[in-house]
N, C-alpha and C positions, 0 to 999 in steps of 0.2 A: 177481372174477378178470377180468383183461383177456383179450380174445379174440385169436386168431392173425390175422395179416394176411389170410390166405386167407378167413377168415370175414368180416372187415370188407369185403373186396372184393366179396362177394355182395350188399352193400347200397349200392354206389356205381356210378354209370354216367354217362358212358362210362368205361371203365377200360382201361388198357394194362398189360401184364405188369410193366413197369418201375416202376409206381406201387405195387405190392404189396410191402410190407416185412415183416419178421418179425412185428412187433407192430401193424401198422396199414396204412393206405393213404395215399399222398401225394395231396394235393389241389393242383390247378394254378390259376394265375391266369387269370381270364376278363377282368376289368376293374378299373380303378382310378377312384375317385370322390373329389371334394372337397366337403365340406358347406359351403354358403355362407349358409344361413339358420338361424335359431334353431330348435332342437328343444325339446320340452317333455316332462318326465316328471312326471306328477301322481300323486295317490293312486289315482285311478280311471280315468285315461286316459293315453295317450302320443301324441306326434307326432314323427315323424322329420323333422328339418329338410331343406329342399330341398338337393339336391346336383347337381353336374354331373360329367360324365365328363372325366377327364384325357385330353388329346390324346396320341397316340403321337408320339414323337420322330422326326424325319427322320434316317435313317441311310443309310450307303452300301450296306449289305446289305439283304436282304429281311426281316430279323427285325422283328417288331412289338415295339418297345421303348419302355417308359416311362422318362423321365428325371426322377427325383423329387428335389427339394431337401428339406432337413429340414422335417418337419411331420407332420401326422396325415392319413392317407388311409383311406377305406373300400375294402377289396378284396373282390371277389366271386369265389367259387370257380367253376370251370367245370363241376364234376361235380354231379349230383343225388345227394343223400344221403338214405337212408331209415334212421332209427334203429329197429331192430326192438323188438318188445315184449320185456320182460325185460332191457333194456339201457339204458345211458346213454352218450352220445357226448361225447368231449373232443377239442378241436383244439389241437395244439401247433405252435409254429413249427419249421420246419426249421432245423437248426443253421447253415446258410449265411446265413440272415437275421441271426442273432445275431452271427456272425463279421463281418458287414458293418454293425454298429452299428444294427441294426433289431430291433424287437420286434413280435410279432403278438399282439394281445389278443383273446380270444375268450370265449364263455360256454358254459354247459352246454347240451347238446342233448338234450332229453328223449325218452323212448320215444315213438314214433309220429310224430315230426317228419319231414317230407319237404320238400325244397327245395334250392335252390342258396344256401347260406348266405353270410354275410359276416363279416369280421373287421376290426379296426382295426390298420392298419400304422403303427407309429411309426418314422419315419425320422430318425436322428440325424446322419447324414452322407450326402452325395449318393449316390444309388443309381440304377443302371440295371437294370431288370428286364424280361424279355421276357414277353409274353403267352404263356401255356402253360407257364411255368416252374413247377416244383414248389416251393411256398412253405410248405405246412403238412402236418401228418400227423393224420389222424383215427384215434383209437383207440376201441374199444368195450369197456365193462366190463359184466359181468352185474350187474343191479340190481333190487331190488324196486321197485315203483312203484304209485301210486294213480292208475289211469286212464292215458290216453295224451294226448300233446300235441294241443291243438285251439285254439291261440292265433292271434293275428293274423298271425303269420309263417308259418303253415302254408301250404305251396305257394309260398313266396316265390321270385321270380325264375324261375318255370317258364314 
């Protein structure tokens, strides 16, 4: 069973009231990165390729805006998420991304994970997106599990 947005909000910080939705919590954009070096996924180890921060575009207003041409970008969420025991987390793109020819690819977030996670933003048509914009929604589902997460991404970006 998926949990109510108010329950999910208890496991996300910082949090504003407008981020709490009926069935989850919106996550906002902290930063955008481009990978420029080779990564590796082996049978017993992994290595994330080096990346660099995408620079903010110069605009006439004070908004911190990224101007993204088509391509793949790693996005970091601004909120720290803690997946409670007895639950599993899923991140879904907000429909505004889909309506702008973009997709947000994510993975399962296991019970016990804590950190500022990341996703892969696929941009298929030029996109302007502001830092702090709501780009994803975290939902929590009740789940049995064997142990809790203690992998290499525990505490990431904190």
